[in-house]
C-alpha positions in Angstrom: 112.8 123.4 117.8 109.3 122.9 119.4 109.1 122.0 123.0 108.0 118.4 122.1 111.1 118.0 120.0 113.3 119.1 122.9 111.6 116.5 125.1 112.1 113.8 122.5 115.8 114.9 122.1 116.3 114.6 125.9 114.7 111.1 125.9 117.0 110.1 123.0 120.0 111.3 124.9 119.3 108.8 127.6 118.2 106.0 125.4 121.3 106.3 123.2 123.6 107.3 126.0 123.2 104.0 127.9 124.0 101.4 125.1 127.8 102.0 125.2 127.8 100.7 128.8 125.5 97.8 128.0 127.5 96.7 124.9 130.7 96.6 127.0 128.9 94.4 129.6 127.4 92.1 126.9 130.7 91.7 125.1 132.3 90.1 128.2 130.4 86.9 127.3 128.9 87.3 123.9 130.2 88.0 120.4 129.1 91.1 118.4 126.7 89.2 116.0 124.9 87.6 119.0 124.6 91.0 120.8 123.1 92.7 117.8 120.8 89.8 116.9 119.6 89.6 120.4 118.6 93.3 120.6 116.8 93.2 117.2 114.9 90.0 118.1 113.8 91.5 121.4 112.6 94.6 119.7 110.6 92.7 117.1 109.1 90.4 119.7 107.9 93.4 121.8 106.7 95.6 118.9 105.3 93.2 116.3 102.0 92.4 118.3 101.5 96.1 119.0 102.1 97.1 115.3 99.7 94.4 114.2 97.0 95.6 116.6 97.3 99.2 115.5 97.5 98.4 111.7 100.9 100.0 111.4 102.3 97.3 109.1 99.7 98.2 106.4 101.4 101.6 106.0 104.6 99.8 104.8 102.9 98.7 101.6 104.9 99.9 98.6 107.7 101.0 100.9 109.6 97.8 101.4 112.5 98.9 99.2 113.1 101.9 101.5 112.5 99.8 104.6 115.1 97.3 103.5 117.6 100.0 102.7 116.9 101.6 106.1 117.3 98.3 107.8 120.8 98.0 106.4 121.8 101.6 107.1 120.2 102.1 110.5 120.3 98.7 112.1 122.5 96.0 110.6 125.6 97.9 109.4 126.0 100.5 112.2 125.1 98.2 115.1 127.6 95.6 113.9 130.3 98.2 113.3 129.8 99.8 116.7 129.8 96.5 118.5 132.9 95.3 116.8 134.5 98.7 117.3 133.9 98.6 121.0 135.9 95.3 121.2 139.0 97.5 120.6 138.1 101.0 121.9 136.4 102.5 125.0 132.8 103.4 125.1 133.7 107.0 125.6 135.7 107.2 122.4 132.9 105.4 120.6 130.5 108.2 121.6 132.9 110.9 120.5 133.4 109.4 117.1 129.7 109.0 116.5 129.3 112.7 117.3 130.5 113.3 113.7 127.1 112.3 112.5 125.5 115.8 112.3 128.5 117.0 110.3 128.1 114.1 107.8 124.4 115.0 107.5 125.3 118.6 106.7 127.6 117.3 103.9 125.0 114.9 102.5 122.5 117.7 102.5 124.6 119.6 100.0 123.6 117.0 97.5 120.3 115.4 98.7 118.3 117.7 101.0 118.2 121.5 100.5 116.1 122.0 103.6 118.9 120.6 105.8 121.7 122.6 104.4 123.8 124.2 107.1 124.3 127.9 107.2 127.3 129.6 109.0 125.5 129.8 112.4 124.5 126.1 112.3 127.9 125.0 111.2 129.4 127.0 114.0 127.0 125.4 116.5 127.9 121.9 115.2 131.6 122.7 115.6 131.1 124.0 119.2 129.1 120.8 120.0 131.9 118.7 118.6 134.5 120.5 120.7 132.2 120.0 123.7 132.1 116.2 123.1 135.9 116.2 122.8 136.1 118.0 126.2 133.7 115.5 127.8 135.1 112.2 126.6 138.6 113.1 125.5 140.3 111.9 122.4 142.6 108.9 123.2 143.4 106.1 120.9 145.5 104.4 123.5 148.8 105.2 121.8 147.6 104.4 118.3 147.5 100.6 118.6 146.6 99.1 115.2 143.5 97.3 116.5 142.3 100.5 118.3 142.7 102.4 115.1 140.6 99.7 113.3 138.0 100.0 116.0 137.8 103.7 115.6 137.5 103.4 111.9 134.6 101.0 112.2 132.8 103.4 114.5 133.3 106.3 112.1 131.8 104.2 109.3 128.8 103.5 111.6 128.4 107.3 112.0 128.3 107.7 108.2 125.8 104.9 108.0 123.6 106.5 110.6 123.8 109.8 108.8 122.6 108.2 105.5 119.8 106.5 107.4 118.6 109.7 108.9 118.4 111.4 105.6 116.6 108.4 104.1 113.9 108.5 106.8 113.1 112.2 106.2 113.1 111.8 102.4 111.2 108.6 102.0 109.6 107.5 105.3 108.7 110.5 107.4 105.0 110.0 106.7 105.0 106.4 107.7 104.0 105.6 111.4 107.3 105.1 113.4 106.0 101.8 114.9 105.7 100.3 111.4 109.1 101.5 110.4 110.8 100.1 113.5 109.1 96.7 113.2 109.9 96.5 109.5 113.6 97.5 109.9 114.3 95.3 112.9 112.4 92.4 111.4 114.5 92.5 108.2 117.6 93.0 110.3 116.9 89.9 112.4 116.5 87.8 109.3 119.8 89.1 107.9 121.7 88.6 111.2 120.3 85.2 112.0 122.9 83.1 110.2 125.9 84.9 111.7 124.2 85.0 115.1 123.6 81.2 115.1 127.2 80.5 114.0 128.6 82.7 116.8 126.1 81.5 119.5 127.7 80.6 122.8 127.8 76.9 123.9 126.3 77.8 127.3 123.8 80.3 128.5 125.3 83.7 129.3 125.4 85.1 132.9 122.8 87.4 134.4 124.8 90.6 133.6 125.3 89.9 129.9 121.7 88.7 129.5 120.3 91.8 131.3 122.5 94.0 129.1 121.2 92.5 125.9 117.6 92.8 127.2 118.1 96.5 128.0 119.7 97.0 124.5 116.7 95.4 122.9 113.9 97.1 124.9 115.3 100.5 125.5 118.1 101.3 123.0 116.4 99.6 120.0 112.6 99.3 120.3 111.8 102.4 122.3 114.8 104.5 121.0 113.9 104.0 117.3 110.3 104.9 117.9 111.3 108.1 119.6 114.1 108.8 117.0 111.9 108.5 113.9 109.2 110.7 115.5 111.9 113.3 116.2 113.1 113.3 112.6 109.5 113.8 111.4 109.0 116.6 113.9 112.3 118.5 113.8 114.3 117.3 110.7 117.3 115.1 110.2 119.9 117.6 111.3 118.2 118.4 114.6 117.6 114.8 115.4 121.2 114.0 114.9 122.1 116.3 117.7 121.5 113.3 120.0 125.1 112.4 118.9 126.2 115.3 121.0 124.0 114.9 124.0 124.2 111.1 124.4 127.9 111.1 125.1 127.3 113.3 128.0 125.0 110.7 129.4 127.6 108.0 128.7 130.2 110.0 130.8 127.6 110.5 133.6 127.2 106.7 133.8 130.9 106.3 133.9 131.1 108.7 136.8 128.3 107.0 138.7 128.9 103.4 138.0 132.6 103.1 137.1 133.9 105.8 139.5 135.4 107.8 136.6 136.5 111.4 137.6 134.4 114.4 136.9 137.0 116.9 135.7 136.6 120.6 134.8 137.0 119.6 131.2 133.9 117.4 131.5 131.9 120.3 133.0 133.0 122.6 130.3 132.1 120.0 127.7 128.6 119.8 129.0 128.2 123.6 128.6 129.6 123.5 125.1 127.3 120.6 124.1 124.3 122.6 125.2 125.5 125.8 123.5 126.2 123.9 120.3 122.8 122.2 120.3 121.1 125.5 120.8 122.9 127.3 118.1 122.4 124.5 115.6 118.6 124.2 116.1 117.7 127.9 116.9 115.7 129.3 114.0 116.8 132.7 112.8 114.4 135.5 113.7 112.0 136.4 110.9 113.1 139.4 109.1 111.1 142.4 110.1 109.0 143.9 107.3 109.0 147.7 107.1 105.8 149.2 108.1 104.1 150.9 105.2 103.6 154.6 105.9 100.0 155.5 106.8 98.1 157.1 104.0 97.7 160.8 104.3 94.2 161.8 105.4 91.9 162.7 102.5 91.5 166.4 101.9 87.9 167.8 102.0 86.7 168.6 98.5 86.1 172.2 99.5 89.7 172.6 100.5 91.2 171.2 97.4 90.7 174.1 95.2 
């Protein structure tokens, strides 16, 4: 990948590494529909004036079918699934399960996107990255409780939805300004989520912690993150962009160590190394085949010597 793509990937790792913590905080006082509606409304409120000023909405003309589909695949469905899933499972396990997204993209590419088809080296890199995530966050369903299994299933479905959305952006919307795409998708999502959000609204105002968590989800993990993510897809491709599913769990674990006093084990350190190695293998372009140098032509013989 280009240097700019690596910078965007690093930014995405932070922006999508922090939501797991914020969702847990918000769920202490708010229901999943309210949390998701809050973050989409905040994103629209912040980005709509900017999109209008820059004329980004005009680029959506004739693309509303794709924007509507993307809103369902990349906002409504996965964010509801993840938030409901985190009611029953830990944020660390949520991050691990979402790391399956690059593998799902590789499978979808077999049918829909020849440019993203994974060769042996890329698949090996994806596998190493997945092993690294497993080493970082562990794989614990808490004894296999039924509700925890349901929560894990919801998060896995969210990963499939994200994978489909990533492929859709590249195929149909990579030439549309990211600002217009984000405003269009979050705007449609807000309209779709409004009835459920109103029905589940709390009877009293939430506390400062829950309110701040939703605000951070809307500003950082929705508005800013989607802008960066769509730009990364256009620059580096769907498969490379999905590597954030490997790097963001590392950020989630780091937050757990710093804020929740979770232990930093040797397995965690090993996992970080494997994540970086897997990301590098998955995005490193093969060296161009060297073309054999044509032999230099023999010097022309002088006419007098040719006889």
